[in-house]
VEXDREN-2710 file (C-alpha; in Angstrom, 1 decimal):
% VEXDREN-2710
k/r/px/py/pz
1/MET/-2.5/16.3/5.3
2/ASP/-2.1/19.9/4.5
3/ALA/-2.9/20.6/0.7
4/PHE/-0.2/20.7/-1.9
5/ASP/0.1/21.8/-5.5
6/VAL/1.8/19.5/-8.3
7/ALA/2.5/21.4/-11.2
8/PRO/2.3/20.0/-14.9
9/GLY/5.3/17.5/-15.5
10/GLU/6.1/17.2/-11.8
11/GLU/6.6/14.4/-9.4
12/ALA/6.2/14.9/-5.7
13/PHE/6.4/12.7/-2.7
14/MET/5.1/14.5/0.0
15/CYS/4.9/13.2/4.0
16/GLN/3.3/14.6/7.0
17/PRO/3.3/13.4/10.5
18/PHE/0.8/13.7/13.0
19/THR/0.3/12.7/16.8
20/ASN/-1.6/9.6/17.9
21/PRO/-5.2/11.3/17.6
22/PHE/-6.2/8.3/20.3
23/GLN/-3.5/8.8/22.7
24/GLN/-3.9/4.9/23.5
25/ASP/-3.7/1.5/22.0
26/VAL/-6.5/0.8/19.6
27/ALA/-7.8/-1.7/17.0
28/ILE/-8.6/-0.4/13.8
29/LEU/-11.9/-1.7/12.3
30/THR/-11.9/0.3/9.2
31/SER/-9.5/2.7/7.4
32/GLU/-10.5/4.8/4.5
33/SER/-8.7/7.0/2.2
34/PHE/-9.3/9.9/-0.3
35/MET/-6.8/11.3/-2.8
36/THR/-7.3/13.9/-5.4
37/GLU/-6.9/12.4/-8.8
38/GLY/-3.2/12.1/-9.9
39/SER/-2.2/9.9/-7.2
40/HIS/0.3/7.1/-7.4
41/HIS/0.0/5.7/-4.0
42/LEU/-0.2/6.4/-0.1
43/PHE/0.9/4.8/2.8
44/ALA/0.1/5.6/6.5
45/PHE/3.3/4.8/8.6
46/HIS/3.1/4.2/12.1
47/VAL/6.3/5.2/13.9
48/LYS/7.0/5.6/17.8
49/GLY/7.1/9.2/19.0
50/LEU/5.9/11.4/15.9
51/SER/4.1/14.5/16.7
52/ASP/2.5/16.9/14.5
53/ALA/4.6/18.9/12.0
54/PRO/4.2/20.5/8.7
55/LEU/3.9/18.9/5.5
56/ALA/7.3/18.5/3.7
57/PRO/8.8/16.7/0.8
58/CYS/10.3/13.2/1.6
59/GLY/12.0/10.3/-0.2
60/GLY/10.5/8.1/-2.4
61/LEU/12.0/5.0/-0.8
62/GLU/10.9/5.7/2.7
63/PHE/9.0/2.9/4.5
64/ASN/8.1/1.9/7.7
65/PRO/5.3/-0.4/9.2
66/TYR/2.0/0.7/7.9
67/ILE/-1.7/0.6/8.8
68/HIS/-3.4/1.5/5.9
69/SER/-2.1/2.0/1.8
70/ALA/-3.9/2.6/-1.4
71/GLN/-3.4/3.2/-5.2
72/VAL/-6.7/4.4/-6.1
73/PRO/-8.5/7.9/-5.2
74/HIS/-10.8/6.4/-2.7
75/LEU/-10.1/3.3/-0.8
76/LYS/-11.8/1.6/2.4
77/THR/-10.5/-1.7/4.1
78/THR/-13.0/-2.9/6.3
79/TYR/-11.9/-6.1/8.7
80/PRO/-13.9/-9.1/9.3
81/PRO/-15.7/-9.5/12.5
82/GLY/-13.4/-10.2/15.2
83/VAL/-10.2/-8.7/13.4
84/GLY/-8.3/-5.4/13.5
85/ARG/-5.3/-3.5/12.8
86/PHE/-3.3/-2.3/15.8
87/LEU/-2.3/0.7/16.4
88/PRO/0.0/1.5/19.6
89/GLY/-1.0/4.4/21.4
90/LYS/2.8/5.7/21.4
91/ASP/3.0/5.5/17.7
92/GLY/2.1/8.8/15.6
93/VAL/0.9/8.1/12.3
94/GLU/3.1/9.6/9.0
95/ILE/1.0/9.9/5.6
96/LEU/3.0/9.6/2.3
97/ALA/1.7/10.5/-0.8
98/HIS/3.2/10.3/-4.4
99/TYR/1.6/12.2/-7.1
100/LEU/2.8/12.2/-10.7
101/ASN/1.3/15.0/-12.8
102/THR/1.0/14.3/-16.6
103/THR/-1.5/16.7/-17.5
104/SER/-1.4/20.3/-18.6
105/ALA/-3.0/21.7/-15.4
106/THR/-1.8/22.0/-12.0
107/ILE/-3.0/19.4/-9.4
108/HIS/-4.4/20.7/-6.3
109/ALA/-4.0/17.7/-4.1
110/THR/-5.7/16.8/-1.0
111/VAL/-5.2/13.7/1.1
112/ARG/-7.4/12.6/4.0
113/LEU/-7.3/9.4/6.1
114/VAL/-10.5/8.3/8.2
115/LEU/-10.1/5.3/11.0
116/THR/-12.8/3.6/12.9
117/VAL/-11.1/2.3/16.0
118/VAL/-12.2/0.2/19.3
119/ASP/-10.6/-1.2/22.6
120/PRO/-8.3/-3.8/21.4
121/SER/-9.2/-6.0/24.1
122/THR/-12.6/-6.4/22.1
123/VAL/-10.9/-7.6/18.8
124/PRO/-9.1/-11.1/19.4
125/VAL/-7.1/-11.1/16.1
126/GLN/-4.7/-8.8/15.0
127/ALA/-4.2/-8.2/11.0
128/SER/-0.8/-7.4/9.8
129/ASP/1.0/-6.9/6.2
130/VAL/3.2/-8.8/4.1
131/PHE/5.1/-6.8/1.7
132/MET/7.1/-8.3/-0.9
133/ASN/9.3/-6.2/-3.2
134/ASN/11.6/-6.9/-6.1
135/ALA/13.4/-3.6/-6.4
136/SER/16.3/-4.9/-9.1
137/LEU/15.1/-4.9/-12.4
138/SER/16.7/-4.6/-16.2
139/ILE/14.6/-4.6/-19.1
140/PRO/16.7/-4.0/-22.4
141/PRO/15.6/-1.3/-24.8
142/LYS/12.9/-2.3/-27.4
143/SER/12.1/-5.7/-25.5
144/ARG/9.5/-7.5/-23.3
145/THR/11.2/-8.9/-20.0
146/THR/9.5/-10.8/-17.1
147/ALA/10.7/-10.5/-13.7
148/SER/10.0/-12.9/-11.3
149/LYS/10.7/-13.3/-7.7
150/SER/9.4/-15.6/-4.7
151/CYS/9.1/-15.3/-0.7
152/PRO/7.8/-17.5/1.8
153/VAL/5.0/-16.0/4.0
154/GLY/6.6/-17.1/7.2
155/ASP/6.5/-20.3/9.5
156/GLY/3.0/-19.7/10.7
157/ASP/-0.3/-20.4/9.0
158/VAL/-2.2/-17.2/7.6
159/GLN/-5.5/-16.1/6.7
160/LEU/-5.3/-13.6/3.6
161/LEU/-7.9/-11.0/3.5
162/GLN/-6.5/-8.8/0.5
163/ALA/-4.1/-8.8/-2.4
164/ALA/-2.7/-6.2/-4.2
165/SER/0.2/-5.3/-6.8
166/HIS/2.4/-2.3/-7.2
167/MET/4.2/-1.5/-10.5
168/HIS/5.3/1.4/-12.7
169/GLN/4.5/2.7/-16.4
170/ARG/6.5/0.0/-18.4
171/GLY/4.7/-2.8/-16.4
172/VAL/2.0/-4.5/-18.5
173/HIS/1.0/-7.5/-16.5
174/PHE/1.2/-8.7/-12.7
175/THR/0.3/-12.2/-11.4
176/ALA/1.2/-13.6/-7.9
177/LYS/0.7/-17.2/-7.1
178/THR/1.3/-19.8/-4.2
179/ASP/3.2/-22.9/-4.7
180/ASP/0.1/-25.1/-5.5
181/GLY/-0.7/-22.5/-8.2
182/THR/-3.5/-20.6/-6.5
183/VAL/-3.6/-17.3/-7.9
184/LEU/-3.6/-14.5/-5.5
185/TYR/-3.8/-11.6/-7.8
186/GLU/-3.8/-10.4/-11.3
187/THR/-3.9/-7.5/-13.3
188/ASP/-2.7/-5.4/-16.4
189/SER/-3.2/-2.2/-14.3
190/TRP/0.1/-0.2/-13.3
191/SER/-1.6/2.8/-12.2
192/GLU/-4.5/2.2/-10.1
193/PRO/-4.9/-1.5/-9.2
194/THR/-7.8/-2.3/-7.1
195/PRO/-7.2/-4.7/-4.4
196/LYS/-8.7/-8.2/-4.2
197/VAL/-10.8/-8.9/-1.2
198/PHE/-11.1/-12.5/-0.2
199/ASP/-14.1/-13.2/1.8
200/PRO/-13.8/-15.6/3.4
201/PRO/-10.1/-15.2/4.0
202/LEU/-7.9/-17.4/2.0
203/ALA/-6.1/-20.1/4.3
204/ILE/-1.9/-20.3/3.3
205/ALA/0.2/-22.7/5.2
206/GLY/3.1/-21.4/6.7
207/GLY/6.1/-21.9/4.5
208/THR/4.2/-21.5/1.4
209/ASN/6.1/-19.6/-1.3
210/ILE/4.6/-16.5/-3.0
211/THR/6.1/-16.1/-6.6
212/TRP/4.9/-12.8/-8.4
213/SER/5.8/-12.0/-11.9
214/CYS/5.9/-8.5/-13.6
215/ASP/6.0/-8.4/-17.3
216/TYR/7.6/-5.2/-19.0
217/ASP/7.3/-3.6/-22.1
218/ASN/10.3/-1.2/-22.9
219/GLN/9.9/0.6/-26.2
220/THR/12.5/3.1/-25.6
221/ASN/15.9/3.2/-26.5
END
C-alpha cells in the first residue's frame, strides 16, 4: 500500500486495490504481512476485475472473500505441504488497513503483503476461511456482560489450520469451543491476538457447532 499518516487521536480505514500481479490462477503457499505499529487489523480481499488505483479512505464494514488477514504488526501464514490458498487470475487484490492512533505522535503507516505462489495444479487441497460474526451487542453501563453465539461449520468435514479472535476495547476475554468442549481459541487480548496454529490440523466433523463467547467490561456511563 501507499504510505499514509494517522494523526494523534484519529482512526483510519484505508483501502487500496491492485491488479492481480500474477495474471493467472495461483495457489498461495505463504502469505506474510508487515504493518507499522498502531494497526488494529488488515484484510487482503480478492475481488473480480480490480485494477491499480490510489489509496483512499473506505468503510470499516467493508468485507469480501480474503486471502490473508492479520491483527499483529507481522504475521506469516504458511500452509502445510499439499495445501494452498487459491487466488483466481481474474481477481485483483484490495488491502484494507485499520489504524487507531492512541498516542501523542503521528503514525506514519506502511503496510506490505508478500505472497509465495505456485501453479494450483501442483497443490491438491485448497484452504479457505470460516468467518463467524456477532455484530449485535449490548453492554449496560458499569457492568460486565458475556455475548455468545453459535454457528455450524457446514455439512462437510474440515481440517482446521488456525484460529483467531476479534474484539474491541471493552472485550476482556474470548473463548471458542466445539460441541464436545474442545477449545479452539482463547485469549484476553482484544488488540493483537496471535493466531493459534494447529499442527497437525484439527479435524472437525461436518455439522459441528462452534460457540464463541466474548466477555465485556463496560466501566463507562
